[in-house]
LUMKETI-950641 format. One record per residue: residue in one letter; x, y, z of N, C-alpha, C, CB in turn. Coordinates in nm, 4 decimals. Glycine has a CB too. Layout:
N
resn  nc1  nc2  nc3  cac1  cac2  cac3  cc1  cc2  cc3  cbc1  cbc2  cbc3
A  X  Y  Z  X  Y  Z  X  Y  Z  X  Y  Z
...
END
This chain:
166
resn  nc1  nc2  nc3  cac1  cac2  cac3  cc1  cc2  cc3  cbc1  cbc2  cbc3
M  8.1554  1.2340  4.1649  8.1475  1.3315  4.2717  8.0943  1.2628  4.3965  8.0582  1.4514  4.2315
K  8.1620  1.2854  4.5088  8.1146  1.2334  4.6375  8.0285  1.3395  4.7043  8.2342  1.1926  4.7299
I  7.9044  1.3026  4.7307  7.8146  1.3945  4.8002  7.7714  1.3310  4.9323  7.6903  1.4293  4.7119
A  7.7455  1.4168  5.0296  7.6948  1.3697  5.1586  7.5497  1.4127  5.1712  7.7802  1.4250  5.2775
I  7.4702  1.3252  5.2274  7.3285  1.3531  5.2469  7.3001  1.3430  5.3965  7.2380  1.2540  5.1642
I  7.2452  1.4523  5.4505  7.2088  1.4551  5.5906  7.0616  1.4947  5.6016  7.2998  1.5532  5.6702
S  7.0041  1.4649  5.7144  6.8657  1.5032  5.7384  6.8429  1.5121  5.8882  6.7671  1.4025  5.6733
D  6.7414  1.5865  5.9243  6.6955  1.5911  6.0630  6.8108  1.6135  6.1607  6.6227  1.4623  6.0980
S  6.8869  1.7190  6.1366  6.9991  1.7515  6.2254  6.9520  1.8212  6.3522  7.1002  1.8395  6.1527
H  6.8365  1.8857  6.3497  6.7708  1.9424  6.4683  6.8672  2.0129  6.5646  6.6984  1.8331  6.5424
D  6.9525  2.0964  6.5105  7.0421  2.1801  6.5913  7.1418  2.1022  6.6770  6.9606  2.2676  6.6802
N  7.1697  1.9777  6.6456  7.2688  1.9019  6.7222  7.4075  1.9443  6.6733  7.2473  1.7458  6.7064
L  7.4642  2.0455  6.7374  7.5904  2.1037  6.6925  7.7081  2.0088  6.7096  7.6175  2.2313  6.7676
A  7.7061  1.9237  6.8103  7.8161  1.8287  6.8293  7.8229  1.7312  6.7117  7.7990  1.7514  6.9624
N  7.7102  1.6723  6.6754  7.7094  1.5784  6.5628  7.7350  1.6491  6.4311  7.5767  1.5043  6.5565
L  7.6833  1.7691  6.4167  7.7079  1.8463  6.2962  7.8569  1.8762  6.2814  7.6271  1.9763  6.2985
G  7.9210  1.9128  6.3906  8.0648  1.9381  6.3869  8.1445  1.8150  6.3476  8.1120  1.9878  6.5209
K  8.1099  1.7001  6.4049  8.1763  1.5742  6.3678  8.1572  1.5459  6.2197  8.1220  1.4566  6.4519
F  8.0337  1.5632  6.1732  8.0042  1.5393  6.0319  8.0863  1.6324  5.9420  7.8537  1.5585  6.0048
L  8.0897  1.7615  5.9733  8.1616  1.8569  5.8890  8.3114  1.8279  5.8853  8.1377  1.9989  5.9386
T  8.3683  1.7877  5.9970  8.5096  1.7479  5.9982  8.5301  1.6259  5.9092  8.5574  1.7177  6.1427
W  8.4428  1.5269  5.9224  8.4515  1.4057  5.8403  8.4371  1.4414  5.6922  8.3424  1.3032  5.8821
A  8.3428  1.5274  5.6601  8.3200  1.5671  5.5206  8.4444  1.6319  5.4611  8.2008  1.6635  5.5108
S  8.5093  1.7158  5.5379  8.6313  1.7815  5.4917  8.7434  1.6802  5.4704  8.6754  1.8886  5.5920
E  8.7619  1.5926  5.5662  8.8684  1.4920  5.5584  8.8452  1.3911  5.4471  8.8807  1.4192  5.6904
N  8.7204  1.3713  5.4078  8.6866  1.2697  5.3070  8.6487  1.3292  5.1721  8.5731  1.1841  5.3568
K  8.6848  1.4538  5.1528  8.6701  1.5217  5.0235  8.5277  1.5205  4.9684  8.7614  1.4584  4.9233
I  8.4315  1.5460  5.0568  8.2931  1.5604  5.0131  8.2829  1.6912  4.9357  8.1931  1.5576  5.1347
E  8.2214  1.6861  4.8176  8.2163  1.8026  4.7291  8.0862  1.8814  4.7396  8.2359  1.7587  4.5872
L  7.9809  1.8180  4.7890  7.8499  1.8814  4.7943  7.7706  1.8163  4.9066  7.7749  1.8694  4.6576
I  7.6906  1.8963  4.9771  7.6044  1.8434  5.0826  7.4590  1.8704  5.0461  7.6394  1.9066  5.2206
I  7.3752  1.7684  5.0675  7.2299  1.7817  5.0565  7.1721  1.7585  5.1951  7.1695  1.6808  4.9513
H  7.0874  1.8511  5.2391  7.0180  1.8363  5.3680  6.8689  1.8204  5.3379  7.0446  1.9607  5.4640
C  6.8116  1.7098  5.3833  6.6725  1.6764  5.3530  6.5731  1.7313  5.4549  6.6574  1.5275  5.3444
G  6.6047  1.8419  5.5167  6.5082  1.9107  5.6020  6.5266  1.8908  5.7499  6.3743  1.8683  5.5666
D  6.4700  1.9842  5.8231  6.4781  1.9933  5.9687  6.6192  2.0266  6.0171  6.4322  1.8631  6.0313
V  6.6771  2.1275  5.9511  6.7974  2.1880  6.0078  6.7579  2.2432  6.1441  6.8573  2.3012  5.9138
S  6.6415  2.2972  6.1532  6.5774  2.3635  6.2678  6.6149  2.5107  6.2700  6.6181  2.2956  6.4012
A  6.7061  2.5548  6.3548  6.7374  2.6977  6.3644  6.8154  2.7447  6.2415  6.8180  2.7267  6.4925
P  6.7649  2.8440  6.1695  6.8363  2.8956  6.0531  6.9774  2.9456  6.0851  6.7571  3.0070  5.9913
S  7.0019  2.9866  6.2092  7.1360  3.0324  6.2473  7.2404  2.9217  6.2308  7.1356  3.0822  6.3921
V  7.1985  2.7952  6.2383  7.2916  2.6837  6.2197  7.3472  2.6861  6.0774  7.2216  2.5478  6.2486
I  7.2651  2.7220  5.9820  7.3116  2.7319  5.8439  7.4152  2.8437  5.8321  7.1926  2.7573  5.7475
K  7.3815  2.9573  5.8867  7.4670  3.0759  5.8751  7.5961  3.0635  5.9555  7.3911  3.1987  5.9203
E  7.5885  3.0084  6.0752  7.7029  3.0089  6.1653  7.7829  2.8791  6.1683  7.6565  3.0393  6.3016
E  7.7249  2.7685  6.1233  7.7948  2.6399  6.1292  7.8193  2.5795  5.9907  7.7153  2.5422  6.2136
L  7.7125  2.5613  5.9155  7.7251  2.4927  5.7871  7.7986  2.5750  5.6813  7.5886  2.4566  5.7359
A  7.7489  2.6919  5.6507  7.8073  2.7724  5.5422  7.9548  2.8057  5.5652  7.7290  2.9013  5.5261
P  7.9943  2.8506  5.6839  8.1355  2.8853  5.7006  8.2293  2.7649  5.7132  8.1507  2.9714  5.8212
N  8.1754  2.6478  5.7461  8.2606  2.5309  5.7688  8.2568  2.4278  5.6569  8.2213  2.4653  5.8960
F  8.1879  2.4612  5.5492  8.1880  2.3745  5.4309  8.1999  2.4641  5.3085  8.0581  2.2850  5.4238
P  8.3101  2.4551  5.2352  8.3324  2.5473  5.1234  8.2520  2.5159  4.9977  8.4765  2.5480  5.0887
G  8.2030  2.3942  4.9866  8.1307  2.3556  4.8656  7.9847  2.3947  4.8709  8.1423  2.2072  4.8433
P  7.9104  2.3576  4.7675  7.7668  2.3876  4.7656  7.6912  2.3080  4.8723  7.7084  2.3575  4.6271
F  7.5989  2.3778  4.9362  7.5117  2.3184  5.0367  7.3682  2.3413  4.9911  7.5374  2.3794  5.1798
H  7.2967  2.2315  4.9610  7.1584  2.2386  4.9136  7.0675  2.1853  5.0238  7.1392  2.1576  4.7803
F  6.9560  2.2548  5.0466  6.8648  2.2060  5.1488  6.7200  2.2383  5.1160  6.9012  2.2646  5.2830
V  6.6318  2.1639  5.1826  6.4875  2.1880  5.1746  6.4367  2.2131  5.3160  6.4120  2.0668  5.1076
H  6.3200  2.2750  5.3231  6.2553  2.2937  5.4528  6.2114  2.1576  5.5059  6.1337  2.3911  5.4417
G  6.1868  2.1501  5.6320  6.1248  2.0328  5.6927  6.0006  2.0779  5.7659  6.2229  1.9592  5.7888
N  5.9537  1.9958  5.8571  5.8372  2.0368  5.9360  5.8783  2.1219  6.0561  5.7592  1.9137  5.9834
V  6.0082  2.1282  6.0857  6.0600  2.2165  6.1898  6.1476  2.3191  6.1173  6.1415  2.1363  6.3022
A  6.0842  2.4236  6.0659  6.1581  2.5201  5.9831  6.0984  2.6591  5.9966  6.1577  2.4767  5.8353
D  6.1868  2.7562  5.9972  6.1461  2.8955  5.9863  6.1660  2.9327  5.8398  6.2289  2.9905  6.0843
R  6.0634  2.9129  5.7603  6.0738  2.9296  5.6158  6.1221  3.0696  5.5763  5.9396  2.9016  5.5513
E  6.0659  3.1689  5.6378  6.1014  3.3060  5.6022  6.2488  3.3353  5.6318  6.0121  3.4048  5.6777
L  6.2953  3.2961  5.7477  6.4347  3.3213  5.7833  6.5303  3.2328  5.7032  6.4556  3.2986  5.9329
N  6.4909  3.1082  5.6746  6.5725  3.0223  5.5875  6.5955  3.0904  5.4528  6.5044  2.8843  5.5670
E  6.4895  3.1457  5.3958  6.5006  3.2127  5.2658  6.5933  3.3330  5.2733  6.3628  3.2564  5.2164
K  6.5795  3.4120  5.3782  6.6628  3.5309  5.3944  6.8105  3.4926  5.4076  6.6176  3.6116  5.5175
I  6.8400  3.3950  5.4907  6.9786  3.3522  5.5117  7.0374  3.2927  5.3844  6.9865  3.2501  5.6258
A  6.9614  3.2095  5.3152  7.0117  3.1463  5.1926  7.0475  3.2497  5.0863  6.9079  3.0488  5.1369
K  6.9718  3.3574  5.0778  7.0000  3.4623  4.9786  7.1337  3.5311  5.0036  6.8886  3.5661  4.9791
D  7.1759  3.5358  5.1286  7.2984  3.6064  5.1645  7.4243  3.5195  5.1624  7.2825  3.6656  5.2999
L  7.4100  3.3897  5.1397  7.5250  3.2991  5.1447  7.5449  3.2334  5.0080  7.5054  3.1910  5.2548
P  7.6564  3.2624  4.9409  7.6741  3.2155  4.8030  7.6820  3.0638  4.7863  7.7972  3.2754  4.7473
N  7.7247  2.9905  4.8895  7.7341  2.8447  4.8743  7.6095  2.7711  4.9247  7.8563  2.7933  4.9484
V  7.5071  2.8462  4.9679  7.3852  2.7864  5.0233  7.2707  2.8016  4.9245  7.3483  2.8515  5.1589
H  7.2019  2.6905  4.8977  7.0934  2.6885  4.7990  6.9689  2.6259  4.8614  7.1358  2.6101  4.6712
L  6.8676  2.7075  4.8827  6.7399  2.6607  4.9361  6.6483  2.6227  4.8209  6.6735  2.7689  5.0255
H  6.5899  2.5039  4.8295  6.5011  2.4525  4.7248  6.3561  2.4434  4.7717  6.5487  2.3153  4.6787
N  6.3214  2.5126  4.8774  6.1873  2.5068  4.9366  6.1524  2.3645  4.9766  6.0823  2.5612  4.8385
D  6.0508  2.3017  4.9148  6.0081  2.1684  4.9588  6.0698  2.0533  4.8799  5.8597  2.1587  4.9498
V  6.1112  2.0788  4.7563  6.1692  1.9736  4.6719  6.2885  2.0296  4.5969  6.0642  1.9167  4.5726
G  6.4004  1.9596  4.6066  6.5195  1.9960  4.5315  6.5376  1.9028  4.4140  6.6430  1.9934  4.6209
D  6.6043  1.9535  4.3114  6.6229  1.8797  4.1869  6.7612  1.9152  4.1336  6.5101  1.9131  4.0816
L  6.8495  1.8163  4.1192  6.9844  1.8390  4.0686  7.0192  1.7331  3.9647  7.0872  1.8378  4.1837
D  7.1058  1.7699  3.8725  7.1650  1.6744  3.7791  7.3145  1.6799  3.8036  7.1284  1.7069  3.6276
L  7.3689  1.5739  3.8615  7.5111  1.5689  3.8953  7.5755  1.4520  3.8225  7.5319  1.5563  4.0489
D  7.6692  1.4826  3.7350  7.7377  1.3795  3.6565  7.6395  1.2906  3.5802  7.8246  1.2935  3.7476
G  7.5298  1.3494  3.5343  7.4305  1.2739  3.4594  7.3344  1.1937  3.5454  7.4991  1.1825  3.3663
V  7.3462  1.2052  3.6771  7.2548  1.1368  3.7691  7.1466  1.2361  3.8080  7.3301  1.0817  3.8964
K  7.0225  1.2010  3.7785  6.9096  1.2883  3.8124  6.8685  1.2616  3.9568  6.7889  1.2654  3.7151
I  6.8817  1.3661  4.0384  6.8602  1.3552  4.1825  6.7477  1.4488  4.2250  6.9902  1.3876  4.2602
A  6.6615  1.3989  4.3124  6.5627  1.4840  4.3795  6.5815  1.4623  4.5283  6.4141  1.4510  4.3341
F  6.5404  1.5618  4.6069  6.5444  1.5467  4.7508  6.4316  1.6277  4.8127  6.6810  1.5905  4.8071
C  6.3799  1.5745  4.9229  6.2667  1.6356  4.9912  6.2721  1.5918  5.1376  6.1299  1.5952  4.9239
H  6.1753  1.6328  5.2148  6.1742  1.5956  5.3556  6.0891  1.4714  5.3828  6.1236  1.7112  5.4385
Y  5.9725  1.4650  5.3229  5.8750  1.3627  5.3611  5.8844  1.2352  5.2768  5.7360  1.4192  5.3504
P  5.8737  1.1165  5.3409  5.8786  0.9899  5.2676  5.7698  0.9784  5.1600  5.8658  0.8747  5.3648
W  5.6476  1.0223  5.1902  5.5396  1.0106  5.0922  5.5631  1.1031  4.9731  5.4046  1.0424  5.1576
E  5.6283  1.2146  4.9960  5.6634  1.3038  4.8854  5.7700  1.2378  4.7972  5.7141  1.4409  4.9393
A  5.8646  1.1688  4.8599  5.9676  1.0957  4.7860  5.9036  0.9864  4.7003  6.0713  1.0342  4.8831
D  5.8069  0.9155  4.7564  5.7378  0.8105  4.6801  5.6695  0.8691  4.5558  5.6332  0.7389  4.7695
K  5.6020  0.9822  4.5721  5.5337  1.0466  4.4586  5.6337  1.0896  4.3516  5.4526  1.1686  4.5067
L  5.7464  1.1435  4.3941  5.8504  1.1830  4.2987  5.9038  1.0611  4.2231  5.9658  1.2552  4.3715
A  5.9230  0.9517  4.2941  5.9736  0.8294  4.2311  5.8759  0.7759  4.1273  6.0008  0.7225  4.3366
E  5.7482  0.7870  4.1563  5.6465  0.7365  4.0642  5.6459  0.8101  3.9305  5.5101  0.7469  4.1280
T  5.7051  0.9295  3.9247  5.7145  1.0025  3.7973  5.8146  0.9380  3.7026  5.7538  1.1480  3.8222
G  5.9085  0.8612  3.7566  6.0107  0.7981  3.6738  6.1174  0.8950  3.6223  5.9454  0.7306  3.5577
K  6.1191  1.0193  3.6711  6.2123  1.1214  3.6224  6.3498  1.1156  3.6887  6.1532  1.2576  3.6438
Y  6.3616  1.0435  3.7996  6.4835  1.0520  3.8790  6.5521  0.9163  3.8932  6.4523  1.1085  4.0163
D  6.6848  0.9226  3.9053  6.7640  0.8026  3.9321  6.7659  0.7727  4.0818  6.9080  0.8194  3.8789
V  6.7746  0.8779  4.1622  6.7810  0.8618  4.3076  6.7089  0.9790  4.3741  6.9291  0.8528  4.3567
I  6.6422  0.9470  4.4843  6.5720  1.0480  4.5636  6.6133  1.0297  4.7085  6.4160  1.0369  4.5470
F  6.6527  1.1402  4.7706  6.6883  1.1409  4.9122  6.5765  1.2072  4.9903  6.8234  1.2140  4.9361
Y  6.5484  1.1561  5.1103  6.4417  1.2118  5.1927  6.4733  1.1872  5.3402  6.3044  1.1499  5.1547
G  6.3946  1.2444  5.4285  6.4160  1.2286  5.5722  6.2856  1.2128  5.6470  6.4923  1.3465  5.6274
H  6.2696  1.2915  5.7516  6.1511  1.3065  5.8356  6.1327  1.1983  5.9413  6.0317  1.3096  5.7498
D  6.1402  1.0713  5.9065  6.1081  0.9684  6.0052  6.2300  0.9204  6.0850  6.0442  0.8509  5.9359
H  6.3469  0.9793  6.0584  6.4695  0.9544  6.1347  6.5209  0.8112  6.1217  6.4458  0.9855  6.2800
T  6.4741  0.7377  6.0233  6.5116  0.5971  6.0079  6.5863  0.5762  5.8766  6.3868  0.5067  6.0135
P  6.7132  0.5336  5.8844  6.7853  0.5063  5.7591  6.7160  0.3940  5.6823  6.9335  0.4686  5.7877
W  6.7034  0.4150  5.5527  6.6270  0.3186  5.4737  6.6623  0.3348  5.3279  6.4752  0.3361  5.4951
E  6.6541  0.2254  5.2537  6.6677  0.2316  5.1081  6.5655  0.1380  5.0476  6.8123  0.1942  5.0618
K  6.5012  0.1869  4.9423  6.4073  0.1044  4.8678  6.4086  0.1502  4.7226  6.2636  0.1128  4.9284
T  6.3383  0.0765  4.6394  6.3305  0.1095  4.4971  6.1846  0.1153  4.4547  6.4081  0.0060  4.4115
I  6.1521  0.2185  4.3780  6.0213  0.2286  4.3133  6.0494  0.2461  4.1648  5.9341  0.3486  4.3719
G  6.0053  0.1467  4.0872  6.0379  0.1502  3.9437  6.1884  0.1444  3.9258  5.9802  0.2778  3.8760
K  6.2447  0.2424  3.8550  6.3898  0.2470  3.8342  6.4595  0.3403  3.9338  6.4206  0.2919  3.6915
T  6.3842  0.3957  4.0273  6.4361  0.4987  4.1168  6.4706  0.4429  4.2538  6.3357  0.6109  4.1311
R  6.5933  0.4724  4.2994  6.6344  0.4388  4.4365  6.5924  0.5514  4.5278  6.7882  0.4143  4.4463
L  6.5358  0.5173  4.6412  6.5002  0.6144  4.7445  6.5864  0.5842  4.8663  6.3463  0.6089  4.7798
I  6.6554  0.6880  4.9151  6.7487  0.6690  5.0251  6.7194  0.7709  5.1352  6.8950  0.6816  4.9760
N  6.6992  0.7199  5.2554  6.6826  0.8034  5.3739  6.8111  0.7906  5.4543  6.5557  0.7611  5.4591
P  6.8843  0.9029  5.4758  7.0100  0.8951  5.5499  6.9938  0.8848  5.7012  7.0925  1.0142  5.5184
G  6.8708  0.8828  5.7495  6.8471  0.8780  5.8933  6.8541  1.0165  5.9548  6.9477  0.7860  5.9606
T  6.8876  1.0230  6.0809  6.8904  1.1488  6.1559  7.0312  1.1827  6.2008  6.7977  1.1411  6.2768
L  7.0812  1.2969  6.1624  7.2117  1.3398  6.2105  7.2048  1.3740  6.3595  7.2619  1.4609  6.1295
A  7.0883  1.4148  6.4055  7.0719  1.4525  6.5462  7.0770  1.3328  6.6403  6.9410  1.5253  6.5648
G  7.0450  1.2152  6.5911  7.0406  1.0979  6.6775  6.9133  1.0895  6.7593  7.1587  1.0977  6.7691
M  6.8064  1.1468  6.7087  6.6776  1.1407  6.7785  6.6020  1.0155  6.7346  6.5929  1.2686  6.7507
F  6.5672  0.9300  6.8275  6.4905  0.8061  6.8065  6.5728  0.6938  6.7432  6.3705  0.8348  6.7191
N  6.6841  0.7263  6.6807  6.7755  0.6288  6.6216  6.9169  0.6816  6.6380  6.7421  0.6025  6.4707
K  7.0142  0.5954  6.6170  7.1536  0.6403  6.6227  7.1770  0.7452  6.5140  7.2521  0.5200  6.6058
P  7.2673  0.8412  6.5382  7.2947  0.9427  6.4376  7.3694  0.8849  6.3175  7.3746  1.0562  6.4988
T  7.3150  0.9166  6.1997  7.3714  0.8652  6.0750  7.3638  0.9710  5.9657  7.2978  0.7373  6.0309
F  7.4381  0.9466  5.8586  7.4267  1.0226  5.7354  7.4662  0.9295  5.6218  7.5161  1.1521  5.7381
A  7.4451  0.9724  5.4993  7.4771  0.8890  5.3838  7.5773  0.9599  5.2942  7.3499  0.8539  5.3047
V  7.6497  0.8803  5.2188  7.7407  0.9301  5.1159  7.7020  0.8609  4.9861  7.8924  0.9038  5.1531
F  7.6949  0.9399  4.8797  7.6592  0.8863  4.7482  7.7651  0.9304  4.6486  7.5168  0.9339  4.7034
D  7.8162  0.8351  4.5720  7.9143  0.8636  4.4675  7.8408  0.8655  4.3337  8.0308  0.7574  4.4672
T  7.8381  0.9814  4.2691  7.7619  0.9939  4.1451  7.8250  0.9163  4.0290  7.7491  1.1401  4.1075
K  7.9528  0.8867  4.0377  8.0180  0.8109  3.9292  7.9871  0.6614  3.9397  8.1710  0.8333  3.9324
T  7.9948  0.6061  4.0603  7.9707  0.4630  4.0791  7.8255  0.4323  4.1146  8.0619  0.4093  4.1873
K  7.7520  0.5355  4.1571  7.6138  0.5244  4.2039  7.6006  0.4368  4.3281  7.5266  0.4689  4.0935
K  7.7090  0.4306  4.4053  7.7064  0.3547  4.5299  7.6764  0.4483  4.6456  7.8404  0.2810  4.5528
A  7.5950  0.3974  4.7382  7.5595  0.4721  4.8586  7.6130  0.3983  4.9800  7.4058  0.4917  4.8693
S  7.6548  0.4756  5.0797  7.7014  0.4191  5.2060  7.6322  0.4913  5.3195  7.8558  0.4296  5.2195
L  7.5995  0.4179  5.4241  7.5446  0.4762  5.5451  7.6569  0.4843  5.6467  7.4238  0.3932  5.5995
I  7.6746  0.5998  5.7096  7.7817  0.6212  5.8054  7.7200  0.6475  5.9423  7.8735  0.7389  5.7617
L  7.7654  0.5722  6.0408  7.7264  0.5953  6.1807  7.8195  0.7015  6.2388  7.7327  0.4621  6.2655
V  7.7619  0.8059  6.2944  7.8420  0.9153  6.3495  7.9354  0.8652  6.4597  7.7506  1.0258  6.4042
E  7.8920  0.7674  6.5384  7.9767  0.7163  6.6465  8.1027  0.6465  6.5952  7.8974  0.6203  6.7325
N  8.1050  0.6127  6.4666  8.2213  0.5453  6.4082  8.3184  0.6391  6.3376  8.1752  0.4414  6.3114
I  8.2905  0.7696  6.3415  8.3825  0.8609  6.2718  8.4689  0.9372  6.3717  8.3040  0.9601  6.1832
END
C-alpha cells in the first residue's frame, strides 16, 4: 500500500491542492497528517472531499481540538487519533504523532516498525533500535521548502517529495 505522510500544512491551500492532485495521480491509498492542519475547515472543505481514501490525523500545537473532533465525527473517511495514532498496515506497525520527542519515546518502546512525526518543519529520518522515524517536513513551506513523504508498506521504502517538483 502506498501511503502519503504530510505534516504542518498550516492552511496552505495552494500546496495542499498540489499535493492532493499528486496523490490522486499517483494512486495514494491513505494519508497520514502529523499535525498542524490548523483550521479544521481545511479538513472538511479540502481534504475529505478531495481524497476518497482514509485520512488519519493527529492534533498539533496549532489545533482547535474541539472542532477537529466534531468535524472528524461527521466525515466517514476522516479519522482523528488525538495526539498519537497507531495503525497496522500490511503487517507494518505504524505510529504517528506531532512532536519529535514524542516520536522518540514511542520508538523506545520497540512496538513499532516506523513512526511519522512533524512539528519542526524539517524533513528527517533516523533510527532508534529497530524503529525508523520519519519526518516528512512541512507541506506549508514554512522555514523549509514544502515537502511530504511517501511510504510503501510492501517494500518499506520511503521517499521525500519536494512540492516544487510535482
